[in-house]
C-alpha positions in Angstrom: 9.2 3.6 -0.5 5.5 3.8 -1.3 2.8 4.9 1.1 5.1 5.9 4.0 6.6 7.3 6.2 6.4 5.8 9.6 8.5 8.6 11.0 8.3 11.3 8.4 5.6 10.9 5.8 2.8 10.7 8.2 3.8 14.1 9.4 4.0 15.4 5.8 0.2 15.4 5.3 -1.1 18.6 3.7 -4.8 17.8 4.2 -6.7 20.6 5.8 -9.3 19.8 8.6 -12.0 20.0 5.9 -10.8 16.7 4.4 -12.4 14.6 7.0 -15.5 16.7 6.8 -16.4 15.2 3.5 -15.0 11.7 4.3 -18.3 9.9 3.8 -19.6 11.9 0.9 -20.2 10.3 -2.5 -21.5 11.7 -5.8 -25.0 10.5 -6.6 -25.4 11.7 -10.2 -25.1 8.4 -11.8 -26.5 6.1 -9.1 -29.6 4.0 -10.0 -32.7 6.1 -9.2 -33.8 3.5 -6.7 -30.6 3.8 -4.8 -30.4 7.6 -5.1 -33.8 8.0 -3.2 -32.3 6.7 0.0 -28.7 7.8 -0.5 -28.4 9.6 2.8 -24.7 9.2 3.5 -23.5 11.3 6.3 -21.0 14.1 5.9 -19.0 13.5 9.0 -16.9 16.3 10.5 -13.3 15.6 11.3 -13.9 14.8 14.9 -16.4 12.1 14.0 -14.2 10.7 11.3 -11.4 10.1 13.7 -13.5 8.0 16.1 -12.3 4.3 16.0 -14.6 1.8 14.4 -17.6 3.9 13.3 -20.6 2.0 11.9 -20.3 0.4 8.5 -23.2 1.2 6.2 -24.4 -0.6 3.2 -26.6 0.9 0.4 -28.4 -1.3 -2.0 -31.5 -0.2 -4.0 -32.7 2.1 -1.3 -32.0 0.0 1.7 -29.5 1.0 4.3 -28.2 -1.8 6.5 -26.2 -1.1 9.6 -24.2 -3.5 11.7 -23.3 -2.8 15.3 -20.1 -1.2 16.3 -17.1 -3.5 16.6 -15.6 -3.6 20.0 -13.1 -0.8 20.5 -9.7 -2.0 21.6 -7.5 0.0 23.9 -3.8 -0.6 23.5 -1.5 0.8 26.1 2.2 0.7 26.8 4.8 1.6 29.4 5.3 5.1 30.6 8.0 7.1 28.8 10.1 7.8 31.8 13.3 8.4 29.9 11.6 10.7 27.4 9.8 12.7 30.1 13.0 13.2 32.0 13.9 15.5 29.1 11.0 17.7 30.1 9.1 16.6 33.1 5.9 18.5 32.3 4.5 19.3 29.0 4.2 23.0 28.1 0.7 24.2 28.9 0.3 25.2 25.3 1.1 21.8 24.0 -2.5 20.5 24.1 -3.8 23.5 22.2 -1.1 23.3 19.6 -1.7 19.6 19.0 -5.5 20.3 18.7 -4.9 23.1 16.2 -2.2 21.5 14.1 -2.4 17.7 14.5 -5.8 16.4 15.6 -7.6 16.9 12.3 -5.6 14.1 10.7 -4.3 12.1 13.6 -7.5 12.1 15.6 -8.7 14.1 18.6 -7.4 11.4 20.9 -4.2 11.0 18.8 -5.2 7.3 18.3 -5.1 7.8 14.5 -7.6 8.9 11.9 -6.6 9.8 8.3 -3.0 10.0 9.7 -1.3 7.3 11.8 -1.5 7.3 15.6 0.6 9.7 17.6 0.3 7.5 20.7 0.6 3.8 21.2 3.3 1.1 21.1 4.8 2.1 17.8 5.0 5.7 18.8 6.6 4.7 22.1 9.2 2.5 20.5 10.1 5.1 17.9 10.5 8.1 20.2 11.0 6.9 23.8 14.2 8.3 25.1 14.8 10.3 21.9 12.6 13.4 22.2 15.2 15.6 20.4 14.7 13.6 17.3 11.0 14.1 17.5 11.4 17.8 17.8 13.9 17.8 14.9 11.5 15.9 12.6 8.4 17.9 13.2 10.2 21.2 13.2 11.5 20.6 9.7 8.4 19.0 8.1 5.3 20.3 9.9 2.8 21.7 9.4 2.8 20.1 6.0 1.6 23.2 4.1 4.1 25.4 6.0 7.1 23.4 7.3 9.1 25.1 10.1 6.5 27.8 10.4 6.1 27.4 14.2 8.5 28.6 16.8 11.1 26.3 18.4 9.2 26.6 21.7 6.0 25.5 20.0 7.6 22.5 18.4 9.1 21.5 21.7 5.7 21.9 23.4 4.0 19.7 20.9 6.7 17.0 21.3 6.4 17.1 25.1 2.7 16.9 25.0 2.7 13.9 22.7 5.2 12.1 25.0 3.3 13.0 28.1 0.1 11.7 26.7 1.8 8.5 25.8 2.9 8.1 29.3 -0.6 8.3 30.6 -2.0 5.3 28.7 -2.7 2.7 31.3 -2.5 -0.7 29.9 0.7 -2.5 28.9 1.2 -4.0 25.4 2.6 -7.5 25.4 3.8 -9.5 22.5 3.0 -13.1 21.5 6.5 -14.3 22.1 9.7 -13.3 23.8 12.3 -11.3 21.9 14.5 -14.4 21.8 12.1 -16.5 19.7 13.6 -17.1 16.2 11.4 -15.6 13.6 9.5 -16.7 11.6 8.1 -18.6 14.6 6.3 -21.9 14.6 2.7 -21.4 13.5 -0.2 -21.4 16.0 -2.9 -23.7 14.5 -6.5 -23.2 15.6 -8.6 -25.1 13.1 -9.1 -26.3 9.6 -11.1 -24.8 6.7 -14.7 -25.8 6.5 -14.8 -25.6 2.7 -12.4 -26.2 -0.2 -11.1 -24.3 -3.1 -9.7 -22.6 -4.9 -7.1 -25.3 -5.4 -4.0 -25.0 -7.5 -5.7 -26.0 -10.7 -8.4 -23.3 -10.3 -5.9 -20.6 -9.5 -3.9 -21.6 -12.6 -6.9 -21.6 -14.8 -9.3 -19.3 -13.1 -13.0 -18.9 -14.1 -13.5 -15.8 -16.2 -16.2 -14.8 -13.8 -13.8 -14.4 -10.9 -11.0 -12.2 -9.7 -8.9 -14.5 -7.6 -5.7 -12.5 -6.9 -4.5 -9.0 -6.3 -3.5 -8.6 -9.9 -6.2 -11.2 -11.1 -3.7 -13.8 -12.3 -0.3 -15.2 -11.5 1.3 -13.1 -14.3 0.0 -9.8 -12.9 -1.6 -8.8 -16.2 -4.8 -7.5 -14.7 -6.6 -8.5 -17.9 -10.2 -9.7 -17.8 -11.7 -11.7 -20.7 -15.3 -10.5 -19.8 -17.2 -8.8 -22.6 -20.6 -7.6 -21.4 -19.3 -4.1 -20.7 -18.0 -2.5 -23.9 -16.9 0.8 -25.2 -20.4 1.3 -26.6 -22.3 0.8 -23.3 -19.8 1.7 -20.6 -21.2 5.2 -20.3 -24.4 3.7 -18.9 -22.7 2.1 -15.9 -24.4 2.9 -12.6 -23.6 2.2 -8.9 -25.5 -0.9 -7.9 -24.5 -1.1 -4.2 -22.2 0.6 -1.8 -20.6 -0.6 1.4 -19.1 2.0 3.7 -16.6 0.3 6.0 -16.6 3.0 8.6 -12.8 3.7 8.6 -10.6 6.6 7.7 -7.0 5.7 6.7 -5.1 3.8 4.0 -7.4 1.8 1.8 -5.6 0.2 -1.1 -6.9 -3.4 -1.6 -7.8 -5.0 -4.9 -11.2 -6.6 -4.3 -10.9 -10.4 -4.5 -14.0 -12.2 -5.9 -14.9 -15.9 -6.1 -18.3 -17.4 -6.7 -20.1 -14.2 -6.0 -18.3 -13.5 -2.7 -15.9 -10.5 -2.3 -13.1 -10.1 0.2 -11.4 -6.8 1.1 -9.2 -5.6 3.9 -8.4 -2.6 6.0 -5.5 -2.4 8.5 -7.2 -4.7 11.0 -10.4 -6.0 9.4 -11.1 -8.6 6.8 -14.6 -8.3 5.3 -16.5 -10.8 3.2 -19.5 -9.4 1.3 -21.9 -10.4 -1.4 -20.3 -9.1 -4.6 -23.7 -8.1 -6.2 -25.5 -6.5 -3.2 -22.6 -5.4 -0.9 -24.3 -7.3 2.0 -21.8 -8.1 4.7 -21.4 -11.8 5.2 -18.7 -11.8 8.0 -16.1 -9.5 9.5 -12.9 -10.6 11.3 -11.1 -8.0 13.3 -7.4 -8.7 14.0 -6.1 -7.7 17.4 -2.4 -6.9 17.1 0.1 -8.4 19.5 2.8 -5.9 18.9 3.4 -2.3 17.8 2.3 -1.2 14.4 4.4 1.3 12.5 2.0 1.8 9.7 -1.8 0.9 9.5 -1.9 -0.5 6.0 -2.9 -3.8 4.4 -3.3 -4.3 0.6 -5.3 -7.5 0.5 -5.7 -11.3 0.7 -5.0 -14.5 -1.1 -7.5 -17.3 -1.4 -6.6 -21.0 -1.2 -8.5 -24.2 -0.2 -11.2 -22.6 1.8 -8.8 -20.0 3.4 -8.4 -16.3 3.3 -4.8 -15.5 3.9 -3.4 -12.0 4.7 -0.6 -10.2 6.5 -0.8 -7.8 9.5 0.9 -4.6 10.6 2.5 -6.2 13.6 4.4 -8.7 11.4 2.0 -11.6 11.5 0.6 -13.8 8.7 -2.7 -15.6 9.3 -5.4 -17.6 7.6 -9.2 -17.3 8.1 -12.0 -19.7 7.2 -13.4 -18.3 3.9 -16.9 -19.4 5.0 -17.1 -17.7 8.3 -14.0 -15.6 9.1 -12.8 -17.8 11.9 -9.0 -17.9 12.6 -7.3 -21.1 11.3 -3.6 -20.4 11.8 -1.3 -17.6 12.7 2.5 -17.3 12.3 4.7 -14.5 13.7 6.8 -13.7 10.7 8.8 -10.6 11.7 9.3 -8.4 14.7 7.4 -5.1 14.4 9.4 -3.7 17.3 12.4 -3.6 14.9 10.3 -1.9 12.2 9.0 -4.9 10.2 5.4 -5.3 9.0 3.5 -7.0 6.2 1.8 -4.7 3.8 1.5 -6.8 0.7 -1.2 -9.1 -0.5 0.2 -12.7 -0.4 0.1 -14.9 -3.4 -0.4 -18.7 -3.2 1.2 -21.1 -5.8 1.6 -24.8 -5.6 0.5 -24.9 -1.9 3.0 -22.2 -0.9 2.3 -18.7 0.4 4.7 -16.0 -0.8 5.1 -12.7 0.9 7.8 -10.2 1.9 8.3 -7.6 4.6 7.9 -3.9 4.6 9.7 -1.4 6.9 13.3 -1.6 5.7 13.6 2.2 5.5 14.2 2.4 9.3 17.3 0.2 9.3 16.1 -3.4 9.1 17.0 -5.8 6.3 14.2 -7.2 4.1 13.4 -10.8 3.4 10.9 -12.8 1.3 9.4 -16.1 2.4 7.5 -19.2 1.4 5.1 -20.7 3.9 3.1 -23.9 3.7 -0.4 -22.8 2.9 -2.1 -25.6 4.9 -0.2 -24.9 8.2 1.7 -21.6 8.0 5.0 -23.4 8.5 8.0 -21.6 7.0 9.5 -23.4 4.0 12.3 -21.0 2.9 13.7 -17.5 3.3 15.6 -15.4 0.8 17.7 -12.5 2.2 17.1 -9.3 0.1 20.3 -7.8 1.6 23.1 -10.3 1.4 25.4 -10.8 4.4 28.3 -13.0 5.3 29.4 -15.0 2.2 26.2 -14.6 0.3 26.5 -13.5 -3.4 26.0 -9.8 -3.7 27.6 -8.9 -0.3 30.5 -7.3 -2.2 28.1 -4.6 -3.6 27.9 -2.9 -0.2 31.5 -2.1 0.5 33.3 -3.0 3.7 31.8 -0.6 6.2 29.3 -3.1 7.5 26.4 -0.7 6.6 23.9 -2.7 4.5 20.1 -2.4 4.8 16.8 -1.8 3.2 15.0 -3.9 0.7 11.3 -3.7 1.5 8.6 -5.7 -0.3 5.6 -3.4 -0.6 3.1 -5.3 -2.7 2.3 -8.7 -4.2 4.5 -11.0 -6.2 4.2 -12.3 -9.7 4.5 -16.0 -10.6 5.5 -17.8 -13.8 3.8 -21.2 -13.4 5.6 -22.7 -16.4 9.0 -22.3 -14.8 8.0 -22.3 -11.1 9.5 -18.9 -10.7 8.4 -16.1 -8.3 9.1 -12.5 -9.2 9.5 -10.1 -6.2 9.8 -6.3 -6.5 12.4 -4.9 -4.0 12.6 -1.5 -2.4 15.3 1.0 -1.8 18.6 0.7 0.2 19.1 2.3 3.6 20.2 4.9 4.6 18.1 6.3 1.8 19.9 9.6 1.3 23.3 9.0 2.8 25.3 6.7 0.6 28.8 7.4 2.0 29.0 4.1 3.8 27.4 1.9 1.2 29.5 2.1 -2.0 28.5 -0.2 -4.8 25.3 -1.4 -6.5 23.7 -2.4 -3.2 22.0 -5.6 -4.3 19.2 -6.6 -4.3 17.6 -3.2 -3.7 15.6 -1.5 -6.4 15.4 -4.7 -8.4 13.1 -7.5 -9.6 14.5 -10.8 -8.2 13.4 -14.1 -9.7 13.4 -17.1 -7.3 12.8 -20.8 -7.6 9.4 -21.2 -6.1 10.3 -24.6 -4.6 13.7 -23.8 -3.0 13.9 -20.0 -2.8 17.2 -20.0 -4.7 18.0 -17.0 -6.9 17.5 -17.6 -10.6 18.2 -14.2 -12.0 17.6 -10.5 -11.3 17.5 -7.1 -13.0 18.3 -3.9 -11.1 16.5 -0.7 -12.1 18.5 1.7 -9.9 22.0 0.6 -8.7 23.2 2.6 -5.7 20.0 4.5 -5.3 20.2 7.8 -3.3 16.7 9.1 -4.0 14.4 6.5 -2.5 13.4 5.1 -5.9 12.0 1.7 -5.0 10.9 -0.9 -7.4 7.7 -1.1 -5.5 5.1 -2.6 -7.9 4.7 -6.2 -9.1 6.1 -6.8 -12.6 3.9 -8.0 -15.4 5.0 -11.0 -17.5 3.7 -11.8 -21.0 4.5 -13.5 -24.3 4.3 -12.1 -27.8 5.4 -13.7 -31.1 7.3 -16.4 -29.2 9.2 -13.9 -27.1 8.9 -13.7 -23.3 8.7 -10.2 -21.8 8.7 -8.6 -18.3 7.5 -5.0 -17.7 7.9 -3.2 -14.4 7.5 0.4 -13.3 9.8 2.1 -10.8 9.5 5.1 -8.5 12.2 6.7 -10.7 9.2 7.4 -13.0 10.3 5.0 -15.7 8.8 1.9 -17.3 11.3 -0.9 -18.0 10.7 -3.7 -20.5 13.0 -6.8 -20.4 13.5 -10.0 -22.3 12.9 -12.8 -19.8 15.2 -15.2 -21.6 18.3 -13.0 -22.0 17.4 -10.5 -19.2 18.3 -7.7 -21.6 16.7 -4.3 -21.3 14.5 -3.7 -24.3 13.1 -0.3 -23.5 13.2 2.3 -20.7 10.5 5.0 -21.0 10.1 8.2 -19.0 6.8 8.6 -17.2 7.4 12.1 -15.6 10.0 14.9 -15.5 13.5 14.2 -14.3 15.9 16.6 -12.6 19.2 16.0 -10.8 18.8 12.3 -11.1 22.6 11.7 -11.0 23.5 14.3 -8.4 24.3 12.8 -5.0 22.4 14.1 -2.0 24.5 16.3 0.2 24.1 18.6 3.2 23.1 21.3 0.7 19.4 21.0 -0.2 18.9 19.4 -3.6 15.8 19.6 -5.7 15.1 16.2 -7.3 12.4 15.0 -9.8 10.8 12.7 -9.2 10.8 13.0 -5.4 10.4 10.2 -2.8 6.7 10.0 -3.5 6.8 10.1 -7.3 7.0 7.6 -10.1 5.2 4.2 -10.1 3.9 3.4 -6.6 2.4 0.1 -5.4 0.2 -0.6 -8.4 2.1 -1.5 -11.5 1.6 -2.2 -15.2 -1.5 -3.9 -16.8 -1.4 -5.8 -20.1 -3.9 -6.0 -23.0 -3.1 -9.1 -25.0 -5.7 -8.2 -27.7 -4.2 -4.8 -28.5 -0.7 -5.9 -27.4 -0.3 -2.8 -25.1 0.9 -2.0 -21.7 -0.6 0.6 -19.4 0.9 2.3 -16.3 -0.1 5.0 -13.8 2.5 7.3 -12.3 3.1 10.4 -10.1 5.0 13.5 -11.3 6.1 15.2 -8.0 9.4 16.7 -7.1 11.0 17.0 -3.6 14.0 18.6 -1.9 16.5 16.2 -0.3 19.0 17.1 2.4 21.6 14.7 3.8 22.1 14.6 7.6 25.0 13.2 9.4 24.4 10.0 11.4 24.6 11.8 14.7 22.0 14.3 13.7 18.9 13.6 15.9 16.5 13.5 12.9 18.6 11.4 10.6 17.2 7.9 11.6 17.5 5.3 8.9 16.9 7.8 6.2 20.2 9.6 6.4 18.4 12.8 5.9 15.1 14.5 5.2 13.0 15.3 2.2 10.3 17.9 1.7 7.9 17.4 -1.2 7.0 20.3 -3.4 3.6 21.9 -2.8 0.8 19.4 -3.6 -0.6 21.9 -6.0 2.5 21.0 -8.2 1.8 17.3 -8.0 0.5 15.8 -11.2 0.4 12.3 -12.8 -0.6 10.3 -15.8 -2.0 7.1 -17.3 0.2 6.1 -20.2 -0.2 3.5 -22.9 2.8 1.8 -24.6 3.4 -0.8 -27.3 4.2 -3.9 -25.2 7.0 -5.2 -27.4 8.9 -2.0 -28.2 7.9 0.5 -25.6 6.7 3.0 -28.1 4.3 5.4 -26.4 0.7 5.3 -27.8 -1.2 7.8 -25.7 -1.2 9.8 -22.5 -4.0 10.8 -20.1 -3.4 13.5 -17.5 -6.0 15.5 -15.6 -3.8 17.2 -13.1 -3.6 14.7 -10.3 -1.2 11.9 -9.3 -2.3 8.5 -10.6 -1.6 5.4 -8.3 -4.7 3.2 -8.7 -4.7 -0.3 -10.2 -5.4 -0.6 -13.9 -7.7 -3.2 -15.4 -8.0 -4.1 -19.1 -10.8 -6.1 -20.7 -11.4 -8.2 -23.8 -13.6 -5.4 -25.3 -10.9 -2.9 -25.3 -11.6 -1.0 -22.1 -9.1 0.3 -19.6 -10.5 1.0 -16.1 -8.6 2.9 -13.3 -9.2 5.5 -10.6 -8.1 8.9 -9.7 -7.0 10.6 -6.5 -10.0 13.0 -6.6 -12.2 9.9 -6.4 -13.3 9.2 -10.0 -13.7 5.7 -11.5 -12.5 6.1 -15.1 -12.9 4.1 -18.3 -10.9 4.6 -21.5 -10.7 3.2 -25.0 -7.6 1.1 -24.9 -6.6 1.9 -28.5 -7.1 5.7 -28.5 -7.1 6.8 -24.9 -10.5 8.5 -25.3 -12.2 8.8 -21.9 -15.5 7.0 -22.1 -16.8 7.1 -18.5 -16.3 9.0 -15.2 -18.0 8.6 -11.9 -17.2 10.3 -8.6 -17.0 7.6 -5.9 -16.6 10.0 -2.9 -13.0 9.3 -2.0 -9.5 8.9 -3.5 -9.0 5.7 -5.5 -5.7 4.0 -4.7 -6.5 0.3 -4.7 -7.5 -2.0 -7.5 -10.5 -2.1 -9.9 -11.9 -5.6 -10.2 -14.4 -6.9 -12.7 -16.4 -10.2 -12.4 -19.7 -11.9 -13.0 -22.4 -12.8 -10.6 -25.6 -14.5 -11.7 -24.8 -13.8 -15.4 -24.2 -10.1 -15.0 -20.8 -8.3 -15.2 -19.9 -5.9 -12.4 -17.0 -3.6 -11.7 -15.9 -3.0 -8.1 -13.6 -0.2 -6.9 -12.0 0.5 -3.5 -12.6 4.2 -2.8 -11.6 6.4 0.1 -7.9 6.1 0.6 -6.6 8.6 3.1 -3.1 7.4 3.7 -1.7 10.9 3.9 1.4 10.1 1.9 0.9 10.3 -1.9 -1.4 13.2 -3.0 -2.3 14.8 0.3 -4.7 17.6 -0.6 -6.7 15.3 -2.9 -6.7 12.5 -0.4 -10.1 12.3 1.1 -13.1 10.1 1.8 -13.6 7.0 3.9 -13.0 3.3 3.1 -15.9 2.3 0.7 -16.6 -0.4 -1.8 -18.6 0.8 -4.8 -20.0 -1.9 -7.2 -21.1 -0.9 -10.7 -23.2 -2.6 -13.3 -25.2 -2.0 -16.4 -28.9 -1.1 -16.2 
């Protein structure tokens, strides 16, 4: 389950208060001299970083452009009467304990900063009436550097203070529809797009100058045919412009570019900017209509004058690409039950494909097709079979069947009208006693008919998973010598290569160390490698058709799992708890493989986990990013590092390359502070940095 937890991982942050202090910093060593002269980026202290909606700042050749603050939105909810009955008044020390141990990441007002909010509708829904579970969770996982280091009384005081502060929020959150409305609901149509394109033909045969999808093309190859930037001149790349988005939190989009205009997202904002100068063109801020369990969005899809994206409250909506105005909005899934939409959608043949996240807390995942013009639902596929659906027999007879999140974008085979979805882990994650069998279709790649949503075939990477080893990243499909392949990475820290015709496994290659992989989790702590935050996360493989190679990033990080009985207050949907090893022990790698055989060609590892997107080019370059904030470039054949630039924040999104006015650029999303993958290295603020040759 990548980039989580809603109830545990956000409390597993190991970032010290100093992390926010450098949130807006960026290295200036390789910036154009003109830009460097005015490169006065602020070094904001933690309290400043946690303020909602700080100013965005753009830097282009010595000019700093500021836009006004966006309106701050106060979201309230009902008082937690049931919870407060457990302890009518918060311990007087609670405020001081929260300030000392929580505020640096979750914000001085608890509204969220680098870590998610500890107040608001989602917090209310999760913990109202169940304070014992809150105490149990934080007492076994917090503080992240020293779990269980506070006294029982202190943990109780922190919990009571959080609950009491939630009860003081004045406004009441309402939802857009009643709980009885069948979901997905009928779309709400506001307007029509003022421009056209890209149409189906353009998406299928995209201009080399553009980057039209999360993984650039339908096949998720992340390969660019551009050739201006080469192994010989890549070392001279310099930052051409910078846009600070003024937010601290998860930032994992792959910048989308069409016709010189770039689109990126944060949890609530969609931003259009000039792809050569970083000048903001428009900003749309989404106002959620329901609770949000995780403030994360990974990007947009473009289609016929629309910018289409998901939201943390379970909505899917379309904006006018020309001005950012809302066109349609459909309520897909109920966030009060744990659903949300994290993935970047993909549009094919007039249909929008997307799936739900959130299945680790007990809901069953689905994937959908919507009419791109209207938002009307066309079909649904249940990732957890029920009733008489095929695969229901793989869950036993207990009635316990859940999980199956979709964390990132899908892959499309236009030739066969097939959609490939990666599917997450079963639930309960660590307690498998009531779910014997393979637990379809979790930890799998499923292939659906794009027109009907019917299952065509599937391959399961981890039958009966007990270690939270999702198949989280989109698979890459490609052809060589008349043979059709599919490659996919898993959180089990392995790369899988399949034959798309026979569905046979061709190769399974280790990407990290493995320990106790076949040992069931029990009430006795079990050390497992990789842990729940290891392996291949939300960015998957990239393909180089020239050198016939695959590239994949991964995380090498172990954890200790402990099963908890269902009546344990801290069990939730996980069926237990996990504690990652010290972040100092977390490593990772970029690895290159022969695409047909899986033979390893080379390995790069510089000590930190690797989760960023990978981009290959026609000139034999491989671009990616690191958690310490470097944009990296390698020689595809040899693995020699050719370029390194410090962007100022962790790189966890994609790296996109494109052409504007005849010049090739490289854009990177920097400043991910999601607090769930590499912790101590996780710093910065959401920033777009655009590079070009002199």
